[in-house]
All heavy atoms as atom14 arrays in JSON, in Angstrom:
{
  "sequence": "MKCGGEEYFEKGICLIEWGEMIADILPRNYIKIDFSKSTDNINSRTLKVQYYSS",
  "atom14_mask": [
    [1, 1, 1, 1, 1, 1, 1, 1, 0, 0, 0, 0, 0, 0],
    [1, 1, 1, 1, 1, 1, 1, 1, 1, 0, 0, 0, 0, 0],
    [1, 1, 1, 1, 1, 1, 0, 0, 0, 0, 0, 0, 0, 0],
    [1, 1, 1, 1, 0, 0, 0, 0, 0, 0, 0, 0, 0, 0],
    [1, 1, 1, 1, 0, 0, 0, 0, 0, 0, 0, 0, 0, 0],
    [1, 1, 1, 1, 1, 1, 1, 1, 1, 0, 0, 0, 0, 0],
    [1, 1, 1, 1, 1, 1, 1, 1, 1, 0, 0, 0, 0, 0],
    [1, 1, 1, 1, 1, 1, 1, 1, 1, 1, 1, 1, 0, 0],
    [1, 1, 1, 1, 1, 1, 1, 1, 1, 1, 1, 0, 0, 0],
    [1, 1, 1, 1, 1, 1, 1, 1, 1, 0, 0, 0, 0, 0],
    [1, 1, 1, 1, 1, 1, 1, 1, 1, 0, 0, 0, 0, 0],
    [1, 1, 1, 1, 0, 0, 0, 0, 0, 0, 0, 0, 0, 0],
    [1, 1, 1, 1, 1, 1, 1, 1, 0, 0, 0, 0, 0, 0],
    [1, 1, 1, 1, 1, 1, 0, 0, 0, 0, 0, 0, 0, 0],
    [1, 1, 1, 1, 1, 1, 1, 1, 0, 0, 0, 0, 0, 0],
    [1, 1, 1, 1, 1, 1, 1, 1, 0, 0, 0, 0, 0, 0],
    [1, 1, 1, 1, 1, 1, 1, 1, 1, 0, 0, 0, 0, 0],
    [1, 1, 1, 1, 1, 1, 1, 1, 1, 1, 1, 1, 1, 1],
    [1, 1, 1, 1, 0, 0, 0, 0, 0, 0, 0, 0, 0, 0],
    [1, 1, 1, 1, 1, 1, 1, 1, 1, 0, 0, 0, 0, 0],
    [1, 1, 1, 1, 1, 1, 1, 1, 0, 0, 0, 0, 0, 0],
    [1, 1, 1, 1, 1, 1, 1, 1, 0, 0, 0, 0, 0, 0],
    [1, 1, 1, 1, 1, 0, 0, 0, 0, 0, 0, 0, 0, 0],
    [1, 1, 1, 1, 1, 1, 1, 1, 0, 0, 0, 0, 0, 0],
    [1, 1, 1, 1, 1, 1, 1, 1, 0, 0, 0, 0, 0, 0],
    [1, 1, 1, 1, 1, 1, 1, 1, 0, 0, 0, 0, 0, 0],
    [1, 1, 1, 1, 1, 1, 1, 0, 0, 0, 0, 0, 0, 0],
    [1, 1, 1, 1, 1, 1, 1, 1, 1, 1, 1, 0, 0, 0],
    [1, 1, 1, 1, 1, 1, 1, 1, 0, 0, 0, 0, 0, 0],
    [1, 1, 1, 1, 1, 1, 1, 1, 1, 1, 1, 1, 0, 0],
    [1, 1, 1, 1, 1, 1, 1, 1, 0, 0, 0, 0, 0, 0],
    [1, 1, 1, 1, 1, 1, 1, 1, 1, 0, 0, 0, 0, 0],
    [1, 1, 1, 1, 1, 1, 1, 1, 0, 0, 0, 0, 0, 0],
    [1, 1, 1, 1, 1, 1, 1, 1, 0, 0, 0, 0, 0, 0],
    [1, 1, 1, 1, 1, 1, 1, 1, 1, 1, 1, 0, 0, 0],
    [1, 1, 1, 1, 1, 1, 0, 0, 0, 0, 0, 0, 0, 0],
    [1, 1, 1, 1, 1, 1, 1, 1, 1, 0, 0, 0, 0, 0],
    [1, 1, 1, 1, 1, 1, 0, 0, 0, 0, 0, 0, 0, 0],
    [1, 1, 1, 1, 1, 1, 1, 0, 0, 0, 0, 0, 0, 0],
    [1, 1, 1, 1, 1, 1, 1, 1, 0, 0, 0, 0, 0, 0],
    [1, 1, 1, 1, 1, 1, 1, 1, 0, 0, 0, 0, 0, 0],
    [1, 1, 1, 1, 1, 1, 1, 1, 0, 0, 0, 0, 0, 0],
    [1, 1, 1, 1, 1, 1, 1, 1, 0, 0, 0, 0, 0, 0],
    [1, 1, 1, 1, 1, 1, 0, 0, 0, 0, 0, 0, 0, 0],
    [1, 1, 1, 1, 1, 1, 1, 1, 1, 1, 1, 0, 0, 0],
    [1, 1, 1, 1, 1, 1, 1, 0, 0, 0, 0, 0, 0, 0],
    [1, 1, 1, 1, 1, 1, 1, 1, 0, 0, 0, 0, 0, 0],
    [1, 1, 1, 1, 1, 1, 1, 1, 1, 0, 0, 0, 0, 0],
    [1, 1, 1, 1, 1, 1, 1, 0, 0, 0, 0, 0, 0, 0],
    [1, 1, 1, 1, 1, 1, 1, 1, 1, 0, 0, 0, 0, 0],
    [1, 1, 1, 1, 1, 1, 1, 1, 1, 1, 1, 1, 0, 0],
    [1, 1, 1, 1, 1, 1, 1, 1, 1, 1, 1, 1, 0, 0],
    [1, 1, 1, 1, 1, 1, 0, 0, 0, 0, 0, 0, 0, 0],
    [1, 1, 1, 1, 1, 1, 0, 0, 0, 0, 0, 0, 0, 0]
  ],
  "atom14_positions": [
    [[-40.83, -2.73, 42.73], [-41.08, -1.35, 42.39], [-39.87, -0.52, 42.79], [-39.33, -0.66, 43.87], [-42.32, -0.86, 43.13], [-42.63, 0.58, 42.84], [-44.19, 1.05, 43.61], [-43.58, 2.28, 44.7], [0.0, 0.0, 0.0], [0.0, 0.0, 0.0], [0.0, 0.0, 0.0], [0.0, 0.0, 0.0], [0.0, 0.0, 0.0], [0.0, 0.0, 0.0]],
    [[-39.45, 0.35, 41.92], [-38.32, 1.23, 42.2], [-38.86, 2.63, 42.49], [-39.77, 3.1, 41.85], [-37.38, 1.27, 41.0], [-36.8, -0.08, 40.66], [-35.34, 0.02, 40.55], [-34.79, -1.36, 40.25], [-33.43, -1.46, 40.48], [0.0, 0.0, 0.0], [0.0, 0.0, 0.0], [0.0, 0.0, 0.0], [0.0, 0.0, 0.0], [0.0, 0.0, 0.0]],
    [[-38.24, 3.27, 43.48], [-38.69, 4.62, 43.83], [-37.61, 5.66, 43.56], [-37.76, 6.81, 43.89], [-39.16, 4.67, 45.28], [-37.86, 4.42, 46.49], [0.0, 0.0, 0.0], [0.0, 0.0, 0.0], [0.0, 0.0, 0.0], [0.0, 0.0, 0.0], [0.0, 0.0, 0.0], [0.0, 0.0, 0.0], [0.0, 0.0, 0.0], [0.0, 0.0, 0.0]],
    [[-36.5, 5.23, 42.95], [-35.42, 6.16, 42.66], [-34.46, 6.27, 43.83], [-34.74, 5.82, 44.94], [0.0, 0.0, 0.0], [0.0, 0.0, 0.0], [0.0, 0.0, 0.0], [0.0, 0.0, 0.0], [0.0, 0.0, 0.0], [0.0, 0.0, 0.0], [0.0, 0.0, 0.0], [0.0, 0.0, 0.0], [0.0, 0.0, 0.0], [0.0, 0.0, 0.0]],
    [[-33.29, 6.83, 43.58], [-32.31, 7.04, 44.63], [-31.31, 5.91, 44.79], [-30.42, 5.99, 45.62], [0.0, 0.0, 0.0], [0.0, 0.0, 0.0], [0.0, 0.0, 0.0], [0.0, 0.0, 0.0], [0.0, 0.0, 0.0], [0.0, 0.0, 0.0], [0.0, 0.0, 0.0], [0.0, 0.0, 0.0], [0.0, 0.0, 0.0], [0.0, 0.0, 0.0]],
    [[-31.43, 4.85, 43.98], [-30.51, 3.72, 44.1], [-29.06, 4.14, 43.89], [-28.15, 3.51, 44.4], [-30.87, 2.61, 43.11], [-32.16, 1.88, 43.44], [-33.38, 2.56, 42.87], [-33.26, 3.62, 42.22], [-34.49, 2.04, 43.11], [0.0, 0.0, 0.0], [0.0, 0.0, 0.0], [0.0, 0.0, 0.0], [0.0, 0.0, 0.0], [0.0, 0.0, 0.0]],
    [[-28.83, 5.22, 43.14], [-27.47, 5.69, 42.89], [-26.75, 6.12, 44.17], [-25.54, 6.14, 44.23], [-27.46, 6.84, 41.86], [-28.13, 8.11, 42.32], [-29.65, 8.15, 42.1], [-30.24, 7.15, 41.66], [-30.24, 9.21, 42.38], [0.0, 0.0, 0.0], [0.0, 0.0, 0.0], [0.0, 0.0, 0.0], [0.0, 0.0, 0.0], [0.0, 0.0, 0.0]],
    [[-27.48, 6.4, 45.22], [-26.86, 6.77, 46.5], [-26.08, 5.61, 47.1], [-25.2, 5.8, 47.91], [-27.91, 7.24, 47.5], [-28.55, 8.56, 47.14], [-29.91, 8.63, 46.87], [-27.79, 9.72, 47.06], [-30.49, 9.84, 46.53], [-28.37, 10.93, 46.73], [-29.72, 10.98, 46.47], [-30.29, 12.17, 46.14], [0.0, 0.0, 0.0], [0.0, 0.0, 0.0]],
    [[-26.41, 4.37, 46.72], [-25.78, 3.19, 47.29], [-24.58, 2.69, 46.49], [-23.97, 1.71, 46.85], [-26.79, 2.05, 47.41], [-28.04, 2.42, 48.15], [-29.29, 2.19, 47.6], [-27.98, 3.0, 49.41], [-30.44, 2.51, 48.28], [-29.13, 3.33, 50.1], [-30.36, 3.08, 49.53], [0.0, 0.0, 0.0], [0.0, 0.0, 0.0], [0.0, 0.0, 0.0]],
    [[-24.27, 3.34, 45.37], [-23.25, 2.82, 44.45], [-21.84, 2.86, 45.02], [-21.04, 1.99, 44.73], [-23.33, 3.54, 43.12], [-24.6, 3.17, 42.35], [-24.76, 3.94, 41.06], [-23.88, 4.75, 40.72], [-25.79, 3.72, 40.4], [0.0, 0.0, 0.0], [0.0, 0.0, 0.0], [0.0, 0.0, 0.0], [0.0, 0.0, 0.0], [0.0, 0.0, 0.0]],
    [[-21.49, 3.87, 45.79], [-20.15, 3.92, 46.37], [-20.16, 4.84, 47.58], [-21.02, 5.7, 47.72], [-19.11, 4.39, 45.36], [-19.39, 5.74, 44.73], [-18.36, 6.06, 43.68], [-18.8, 7.26, 42.88], [-17.86, 7.59, 41.86], [0.0, 0.0, 0.0], [0.0, 0.0, 0.0], [0.0, 0.0, 0.0], [0.0, 0.0, 0.0], [0.0, 0.0, 0.0]],
    [[-19.22, 4.61, 48.45], [-19.13, 5.44, 49.65], [-20.1, 5.0, 50.72], [-20.61, 3.89, 50.72], [0.0, 0.0, 0.0], [0.0, 0.0, 0.0], [0.0, 0.0, 0.0], [0.0, 0.0, 0.0], [0.0, 0.0, 0.0], [0.0, 0.0, 0.0], [0.0, 0.0, 0.0], [0.0, 0.0, 0.0], [0.0, 0.0, 0.0], [0.0, 0.0, 0.0]],
    [[-20.36, 5.9, 51.63], [-21.24, 5.63, 52.77], [-22.52, 6.44, 52.62], [-22.49, 7.62, 52.3], [-20.54, 6.01, 54.1], [-19.31, 5.13, 54.3], [-21.51, 5.89, 55.27], [-18.48, 5.54, 55.49], [0.0, 0.0, 0.0], [0.0, 0.0, 0.0], [0.0, 0.0, 0.0], [0.0, 0.0, 0.0], [0.0, 0.0, 0.0], [0.0, 0.0, 0.0]],
    [[-23.64, 5.8, 52.86], [-24.94, 6.46, 52.79], [-25.65, 6.19, 54.11], [-25.84, 5.04, 54.5], [-25.74, 5.89, 51.63], [-27.36, 6.64, 51.45], [0.0, 0.0, 0.0], [0.0, 0.0, 0.0], [0.0, 0.0, 0.0], [0.0, 0.0, 0.0], [0.0, 0.0, 0.0], [0.0, 0.0, 0.0], [0.0, 0.0, 0.0], [0.0, 0.0, 0.0]],
    [[-26.01, 7.25, 54.83], [-26.74, 7.12, 56.09], [-28.21, 7.44, 55.85], [-28.54, 8.46, 55.26], [-26.18, 8.07, 57.14], [-24.7, 7.88, 57.49], [-24.25, 8.96, 58.45], [-24.46, 6.52, 58.08], [0.0, 0.0, 0.0], [0.0, 0.0, 0.0], [0.0, 0.0, 0.0], [0.0, 0.0, 0.0], [0.0, 0.0, 0.0], [0.0, 0.0, 0.0]],
    [[-29.08, 6.56, 56.34], [-30.51, 6.73, 56.1], [-31.25, 6.62, 57.43], [-31.12, 5.63, 58.15], [-31.05, 5.64, 55.15], [-30.3, 5.69, 53.83], [-32.54, 5.78, 54.95], [-30.58, 4.5, 52.95], [0.0, 0.0, 0.0], [0.0, 0.0, 0.0], [0.0, 0.0, 0.0], [0.0, 0.0, 0.0], [0.0, 0.0, 0.0], [0.0, 0.0, 0.0]],
    [[-32.03, 7.65, 57.73], [-32.89, 7.58, 58.91], [-34.19, 6.91, 58.49], [-34.71, 7.17, 57.42], [-33.15, 8.99, 59.44], [-33.91, 9.01, 60.71], [-34.07, 10.42, 61.28], [-33.74, 11.39, 60.59], [-34.51, 10.53, 62.43], [0.0, 0.0, 0.0], [0.0, 0.0, 0.0], [0.0, 0.0, 0.0], [0.0, 0.0, 0.0], [0.0, 0.0, 0.0]],
    [[-34.72, 6.06, 59.33], [-35.95, 5.3, 59.06], [-35.78, 4.4, 57.84], [-36.66, 4.27, 57.0], [-37.15, 6.24, 58.86], [-37.39, 7.16, 60.01], [-37.08, 8.48, 60.05], [-37.96, 6.85, 61.27], [-37.42, 9.01, 61.28], [-37.96, 8.02, 62.05], [-38.46, 5.68, 61.84], [-38.45, 8.04, 63.34], [-38.94, 5.73, 63.13], [-38.93, 6.9, 63.85]],
    [[-34.63, 3.74, 57.74], [-34.33, 2.87, 56.61], [-35.3, 1.72, 56.41], [-35.46, 1.22, 55.31], [0.0, 0.0, 0.0], [0.0, 0.0, 0.0], [0.0, 0.0, 0.0], [0.0, 0.0, 0.0], [0.0, 0.0, 0.0], [0.0, 0.0, 0.0], [0.0, 0.0, 0.0], [0.0, 0.0, 0.0], [0.0, 0.0, 0.0], [0.0, 0.0, 0.0]],
    [[-35.97, 1.3, 57.48], [-36.94, 0.21, 57.33], [-38.08, 0.59, 56.4], [-38.77, -0.27, 55.86], [-37.47, -0.26, 58.69], [-38.19, 0.76, 59.5], [-37.27, 1.6, 60.4], [-36.04, 1.44, 60.36], [-37.8, 2.43, 61.14], [0.0, 0.0, 0.0], [0.0, 0.0, 0.0], [0.0, 0.0, 0.0], [0.0, 0.0, 0.0], [0.0, 0.0, 0.0]],
    [[-38.27, 1.87, 56.18], [-39.33, 2.31, 55.27], [-38.98, 2.05, 53.82], [-39.87, 2.05, 52.96], [-39.64, 3.79, 55.51], [-40.17, 4.07, 56.9], [-40.51, 5.8, 57.19], [-41.98, 6.01, 56.2], [0.0, 0.0, 0.0], [0.0, 0.0, 0.0], [0.0, 0.0, 0.0], [0.0, 0.0, 0.0], [0.0, 0.0, 0.0], [0.0, 0.0, 0.0]],
    [[-37.7, 1.85, 53.52], [-37.28, 1.58, 52.15], [-36.51, 0.25, 52.08], [-35.62, 0.07, 51.25], [-36.43, 2.73, 51.57], [-35.17, 2.95, 52.42], [-37.25, 3.99, 51.42], [-34.12, 3.77, 51.73], [0.0, 0.0, 0.0], [0.0, 0.0, 0.0], [0.0, 0.0, 0.0], [0.0, 0.0, 0.0], [0.0, 0.0, 0.0], [0.0, 0.0, 0.0]],
    [[-36.86, -0.69, 52.93], [-36.15, -1.97, 53.0], [-36.08, -2.67, 51.65], [-35.11, -3.37, 51.36], [-36.82, -2.87, 54.04], [0.0, 0.0, 0.0], [0.0, 0.0, 0.0], [0.0, 0.0, 0.0], [0.0, 0.0, 0.0], [0.0, 0.0, 0.0], [0.0, 0.0, 0.0], [0.0, 0.0, 0.0], [0.0, 0.0, 0.0], [0.0, 0.0, 0.0]],
    [[-37.08, -2.47, 50.8], [-37.11, -3.14, 49.49], [-35.97, -2.72, 48.57], [-35.58, -3.49, 47.69], [-38.43, -2.84, 48.77], [-39.63, -3.4, 49.5], [-39.45, -4.06, 50.54], [-40.75, -3.17, 49.03], [0.0, 0.0, 0.0], [0.0, 0.0, 0.0], [0.0, 0.0, 0.0], [0.0, 0.0, 0.0], [0.0, 0.0, 0.0], [0.0, 0.0, 0.0]],
    [[-35.43, -1.52, 48.75], [-34.38, -1.06, 47.83], [-33.01, -0.94, 48.48], [-32.07, -0.48, 47.84], [-34.76, 0.28, 47.15], [-34.85, 1.4, 48.17], [-36.04, 0.13, 46.36], [-34.86, 2.78, 47.57], [0.0, 0.0, 0.0], [0.0, 0.0, 0.0], [0.0, 0.0, 0.0], [0.0, 0.0, 0.0], [0.0, 0.0, 0.0], [0.0, 0.0, 0.0]],
    [[-32.88, -1.37, 49.74], [-31.56, -1.32, 50.37], [-30.62, -2.28, 49.65], [-31.06, -3.29, 49.11], [-31.67, -1.7, 51.85], [-32.34, -0.68, 52.75], [-32.46, -1.24, 54.17], [-31.59, 0.63, 52.76], [0.0, 0.0, 0.0], [0.0, 0.0, 0.0], [0.0, 0.0, 0.0], [0.0, 0.0, 0.0], [0.0, 0.0, 0.0], [0.0, 0.0, 0.0]],
    [[-29.32, -1.98, 49.66], [-28.36, -2.89, 49.02], [-28.38, -4.26, 49.7], [-28.87, -4.41, 50.83], [-27.01, -2.22, 49.25], [-27.28, -0.88, 49.79], [-28.68, -0.83, 50.26], [0.0, 0.0, 0.0], [0.0, 0.0, 0.0], [0.0, 0.0, 0.0], [0.0, 0.0, 0.0], [0.0, 0.0, 0.0], [0.0, 0.0, 0.0], [0.0, 0.0, 0.0]],
    [[-27.82, -5.25, 49.04], [-27.79, -6.61, 49.59], [-27.0, -6.66, 50.9], [-27.32, -7.43, 51.79], [-27.17, -7.57, 48.59], [-28.04, -7.77, 47.37], [-27.35, -8.56, 46.3], [-26.29, -9.42, 46.81], [-25.94, -10.57, 46.3], [-26.57, -11.01, 45.25], [-24.96, -11.27, 46.82], [0.0, 0.0, 0.0], [0.0, 0.0, 0.0], [0.0, 0.0, 0.0]],
    [[-25.94, -5.88, 51.0], [-25.1, -5.85, 52.2], [-25.19, -4.46, 52.82], [-24.92, -3.47, 52.15], [-23.65, -6.16, 51.86], [-23.51, -7.5, 51.18], [-24.1, -8.47, 51.59], [-22.72, -7.55, 50.13], [0.0, 0.0, 0.0], [0.0, 0.0, 0.0], [0.0, 0.0, 0.0], [0.0, 0.0, 0.0], [0.0, 0.0, 0.0], [0.0, 0.0, 0.0]],
    [[-25.56, -4.41, 54.08], [-25.63, -3.11, 54.75], [-25.47, -3.29, 56.25], [-25.58, -4.39, 56.78], [-26.93, -2.37, 54.43], [-28.19, -3.05, 54.91], [-28.74, -2.7, 56.15], [-28.84, -3.99, 54.14], [-29.91, -3.3, 56.59], [-30.01, -4.6, 54.57], [-30.53, -4.25, 55.8], [-31.68, -4.84, 56.25], [0.0, 0.0, 0.0], [0.0, 0.0, 0.0]],
    [[-25.18, -2.19, 56.92], [-25.05, -2.17, 58.37], [-26.21, -1.37, 58.93], [-26.48, -0.26, 58.48], [-23.71, -1.53, 58.8], [-22.55, -2.38, 58.29], [-23.65, -1.39, 60.32], [-21.19, -1.72, 58.47], [0.0, 0.0, 0.0], [0.0, 0.0, 0.0], [0.0, 0.0, 0.0], [0.0, 0.0, 0.0], [0.0, 0.0, 0.0], [0.0, 0.0, 0.0]],
    [[-26.88, -1.93, 59.91], [-28.0, -1.26, 60.56], [-27.58, -0.89, 61.98], [-27.06, -1.72, 62.71], [-29.22, -2.17, 60.61], [-30.41, -1.54, 61.29], [-31.59, -2.5, 61.29], [-32.78, -1.88, 62.0], [-33.92, -2.81, 62.07], [0.0, 0.0, 0.0], [0.0, 0.0, 0.0], [0.0, 0.0, 0.0], [0.0, 0.0, 0.0], [0.0, 0.0, 0.0]],
    [[-27.81, 0.36, 62.36], [-27.5, 0.84, 63.71], [-28.79, 1.33, 64.35], [-29.43, 2.24, 63.84], [-26.45, 1.97, 63.68], [-25.19, 1.52, 62.95], [-26.14, 2.43, 65.1], [-24.19, 2.63, 62.71], [0.0, 0.0, 0.0], [0.0, 0.0, 0.0], [0.0, 0.0, 0.0], [0.0, 0.0, 0.0], [0.0, 0.0, 0.0], [0.0, 0.0, 0.0]],
    [[-29.16, 0.7, 65.45], [-30.35, 1.11, 66.21], [-29.9, 1.87, 67.45], [-29.01, 1.42, 68.17], [-31.16, -0.11, 66.66], [-31.89, -0.78, 65.52], [-32.51, -0.06, 64.73], [-31.85, -2.02, 65.45], [0.0, 0.0, 0.0], [0.0, 0.0, 0.0], [0.0, 0.0, 0.0], [0.0, 0.0, 0.0], [0.0, 0.0, 0.0], [0.0, 0.0, 0.0]],
    [[-30.52, 3.01, 67.7], [-30.26, 3.81, 68.9], [-31.46, 3.66, 69.83], [-32.6, 3.72, 69.39], [-30.15, 5.3, 68.54], [-28.96, 5.67, 67.73], [-28.9, 5.42, 66.37], [-27.87, 6.28, 68.32], [-27.8, 5.76, 65.62], [-26.75, 6.63, 67.59], [-26.72, 6.37, 66.23], [0.0, 0.0, 0.0], [0.0, 0.0, 0.0], [0.0, 0.0, 0.0]],
    [[-31.2, 3.46, 71.1], [-32.29, 3.43, 72.07], [-31.82, 4.09, 73.36], [-30.63, 4.13, 73.66], [-32.75, 1.99, 72.34], [-31.7, 1.22, 72.85], [0.0, 0.0, 0.0], [0.0, 0.0, 0.0], [0.0, 0.0, 0.0], [0.0, 0.0, 0.0], [0.0, 0.0, 0.0], [0.0, 0.0, 0.0], [0.0, 0.0, 0.0], [0.0, 0.0, 0.0]],
    [[-32.78, 4.63, 74.1], [-32.45, 5.27, 75.37], [-32.04, 4.2, 76.37], [-32.62, 3.13, 76.42], [-33.65, 6.04, 75.9], [-33.97, 7.26, 75.1], [-35.13, 8.01, 75.72], [-35.46, 9.24, 74.91], [-36.59, 9.98, 75.47], [0.0, 0.0, 0.0], [0.0, 0.0, 0.0], [0.0, 0.0, 0.0], [0.0, 0.0, 0.0], [0.0, 0.0, 0.0]],
    [[-31.06, 4.53, 77.16], [-30.61, 3.63, 78.22], [-31.65, 3.61, 79.33], [-32.26, 4.63, 79.65], [-29.27, 4.1, 78.77], [-28.9, 3.36, 79.9], [0.0, 0.0, 0.0], [0.0, 0.0, 0.0], [0.0, 0.0, 0.0], [0.0, 0.0, 0.0], [0.0, 0.0, 0.0], [0.0, 0.0, 0.0], [0.0, 0.0, 0.0], [0.0, 0.0, 0.0]],
    [[-31.85, 2.44, 79.91], [-32.79, 2.34, 81.03], [-32.15, 2.8, 82.34], [-32.85, 3.09, 83.3], [-33.28, 0.89, 81.2], [-32.15, 0.03, 81.35], [-34.1, 0.45, 80.0], [0.0, 0.0, 0.0], [0.0, 0.0, 0.0], [0.0, 0.0, 0.0], [0.0, 0.0, 0.0], [0.0, 0.0, 0.0], [0.0, 0.0, 0.0], [0.0, 0.0, 0.0]],
    [[-30.81, 2.91, 82.35], [-30.09, 3.3, 83.57], [-29.88, 4.81, 83.7], [-29.8, 5.33, 84.8], [-28.71, 2.63, 83.61], [-28.82, 1.12, 83.63], [-29.82, 0.6, 84.15], [-27.9, 0.47, 83.11], [0.0, 0.0, 0.0], [0.0, 0.0, 0.0], [0.0, 0.0, 0.0], [0.0, 0.0, 0.0], [0.0, 0.0, 0.0], [0.0, 0.0, 0.0]],
    [[-29.78, 5.5, 82.56], [-29.43, 6.92, 82.58], [-30.13, 7.61, 81.41], [-29.91, 7.25, 80.26], [-27.9, 7.05, 82.45], [-27.43, 8.47, 82.5], [-28.18, 9.41, 82.26], [-26.15, 8.65, 82.79], [0.0, 0.0, 0.0], [0.0, 0.0, 0.0], [0.0, 0.0, 0.0], [0.0, 0.0, 0.0], [0.0, 0.0, 0.0], [0.0, 0.0, 0.0]],
    [[-30.94, 8.62, 81.71], [-31.7, 9.29, 80.65], [-30.81, 10.03, 79.65], [-31.25, 10.36, 78.56], [-32.76, 10.25, 81.23], [-32.1, 11.38, 82.03], [-33.77, 9.51, 82.07], [-33.05, 12.48, 82.44], [0.0, 0.0, 0.0], [0.0, 0.0, 0.0], [0.0, 0.0, 0.0], [0.0, 0.0, 0.0], [0.0, 0.0, 0.0], [0.0, 0.0, 0.0]],
    [[-29.57, 10.28, 80.0], [-28.65, 10.97, 79.11], [-27.79, 10.01, 78.29], [-26.95, 10.46, 77.52], [-27.74, 11.91, 79.91], [-28.52, 13.03, 80.56], [-29.39, 13.62, 79.93], [-28.25, 13.29, 81.81], [0.0, 0.0, 0.0], [0.0, 0.0, 0.0], [0.0, 0.0, 0.0], [0.0, 0.0, 0.0], [0.0, 0.0, 0.0], [0.0, 0.0, 0.0]],
    [[-28.01, 8.72, 78.43], [-27.21, 7.73, 77.71], [-28.05, 7.05, 76.64], [-29.28, 6.96, 76.76], [-26.68, 6.66, 78.67], [-25.76, 7.2, 79.56], [0.0, 0.0, 0.0], [0.0, 0.0, 0.0], [0.0, 0.0, 0.0], [0.0, 0.0, 0.0], [0.0, 0.0, 0.0], [0.0, 0.0, 0.0], [0.0, 0.0, 0.0], [0.0, 0.0, 0.0]],
    [[-27.37, 6.56, 75.62], [-28.02, 5.81, 74.55], [-27.29, 4.48, 74.38], [-26.09, 4.39, 74.59], [-28.0, 6.57, 73.22], [-28.69, 7.94, 73.26], [-30.17, 7.8, 73.52], [-30.85, 9.08, 73.55], [-31.11, 9.76, 74.66], [-30.72, 9.31, 75.82], [-31.77, 10.89, 74.62], [0.0, 0.0, 0.0], [0.0, 0.0, 0.0], [0.0, 0.0, 0.0]],
    [[-28.02, 3.49, 73.97], [-27.46, 2.19, 73.65], [-27.51, 2.02, 72.15], [-28.52, 2.33, 71.51], [-28.27, 1.06, 74.33], [-28.25, 1.28, 75.74], [-27.7, -0.29, 74.01], [0.0, 0.0, 0.0], [0.0, 0.0, 0.0], [0.0, 0.0, 0.0], [0.0, 0.0, 0.0], [0.0, 0.0, 0.0], [0.0, 0.0, 0.0], [0.0, 0.0, 0.0]],
    [[-26.4, 1.55, 71.56], [-26.34, 1.32, 70.13], [-26.29, -0.18, 69.86], [-25.54, -0.91, 70.5], [-25.1, 1.96, 69.52], [-24.99, 3.46, 69.65], [-23.63, 3.94, 69.21], [-26.07, 4.13, 68.83], [0.0, 0.0, 0.0], [0.0, 0.0, 0.0], [0.0, 0.0, 0.0], [0.0, 0.0, 0.0], [0.0, 0.0, 0.0], [0.0, 0.0, 0.0]],
    [[-27.09, -0.62, 68.91], [-27.07, -2.02, 68.47], [-26.66, -1.99, 67.0], [-27.34, -1.39, 66.17], [-28.45, -2.65, 68.64], [-28.52, -4.08, 68.19], [-29.93, -4.63, 68.38], [-30.04, -6.05, 67.88], [-31.44, -6.53, 68.0], [0.0, 0.0, 0.0], [0.0, 0.0, 0.0], [0.0, 0.0, 0.0], [0.0, 0.0, 0.0], [0.0, 0.0, 0.0]],
    [[-25.53, -2.62, 66.69], [-25.0, -2.63, 65.32], [-25.14, -4.03, 64.76], [-24.7, -5.0, 65.36], [-23.51, -2.2, 65.32], [-22.97, -2.2, 63.91], [-23.34, -0.83, 65.97], [0.0, 0.0, 0.0], [0.0, 0.0, 0.0], [0.0, 0.0, 0.0], [0.0, 0.0, 0.0], [0.0, 0.0, 0.0], [0.0, 0.0, 0.0], [0.0, 0.0, 0.0]],
    [[-25.77, -4.12, 63.57], [-25.98, -5.4, 62.91], [-25.53, -5.3, 61.45], [-25.76, -4.29, 60.8], [-27.46, -5.8, 62.92], [-28.02, -6.02, 64.3], [-29.51, -6.22, 64.26], [-30.25, -5.29, 64.02], [-29.94, -7.45, 64.48], [0.0, 0.0, 0.0], [0.0, 0.0, 0.0], [0.0, 0.0, 0.0], [0.0, 0.0, 0.0], [0.0, 0.0, 0.0]],
    [[-24.91, -6.37, 60.97], [-24.49, -6.43, 59.58], [-25.41, -7.41, 58.86], [-25.63, -8.52, 59.32], [-23.03, -6.9, 59.46], [-22.59, -7.08, 58.04], [-22.32, -5.98, 57.24], [-22.43, -8.35, 57.49], [-21.92, -6.14, 55.92], [-22.02, -8.51, 56.19], [-21.78, -7.4, 55.41], [-21.38, -7.56, 54.11], [0.0, 0.0, 0.0], [0.0, 0.0, 0.0]],
    [[-25.97, -6.98, 57.73], [-26.85, -7.82, 56.93], [-26.18, -8.13, 55.6], [-25.61, -7.25, 54.96], [-28.18, -7.11, 56.67], [-29.02, -6.98, 57.92], [-28.89, -5.87, 58.75], [-29.95, -7.95, 58.25], [-29.66, -5.75, 59.9], [-30.72, -7.84, 59.39], [-30.56, -6.74, 60.21], [-31.31, -6.63, 61.34], [0.0, 0.0, 0.0], [0.0, 0.0, 0.0]],
    [[-26.26, -9.38, 55.2], [-25.66, -9.83, 53.95], [-26.59, -10.82, 53.28], [-27.08, -11.75, 53.93], [-24.31, -10.49, 54.24], [-23.76, -11.01, 53.06], [0.0, 0.0, 0.0], [0.0, 0.0, 0.0], [0.0, 0.0, 0.0], [0.0, 0.0, 0.0], [0.0, 0.0, 0.0], [0.0, 0.0, 0.0], [0.0, 0.0, 0.0], [0.0, 0.0, 0.0]],
    [[-26.83, -10.61, 52.01], [-27.71, -11.54, 51.27], [-26.92, -12.36, 50.29], [-26.01, -11.94, 49.68], [-28.77, -10.78, 50.49], [-29.56, -10.02, 51.34], [0.0, 0.0, 0.0], [0.0, 0.0, 0.0], [0.0, 0.0, 0.0], [0.0, 0.0, 0.0], [0.0, 0.0, 0.0], [0.0, 0.0, 0.0], [0.0, 0.0, 0.0], [0.0, 0.0, 0.0]]
  ]
}
């Protein structure tokens, strides 16, 4: 099922918040960045960067 918006992925960089909600239409290759609060410091964040390729 297509929900529209695929043209956003055609060129350049597209940032999507809550991308897991549209996982079905994400491009075959993408980078996922997860932000989480640090357990050591409430003012710090930890970033997890993953590259996905199909």
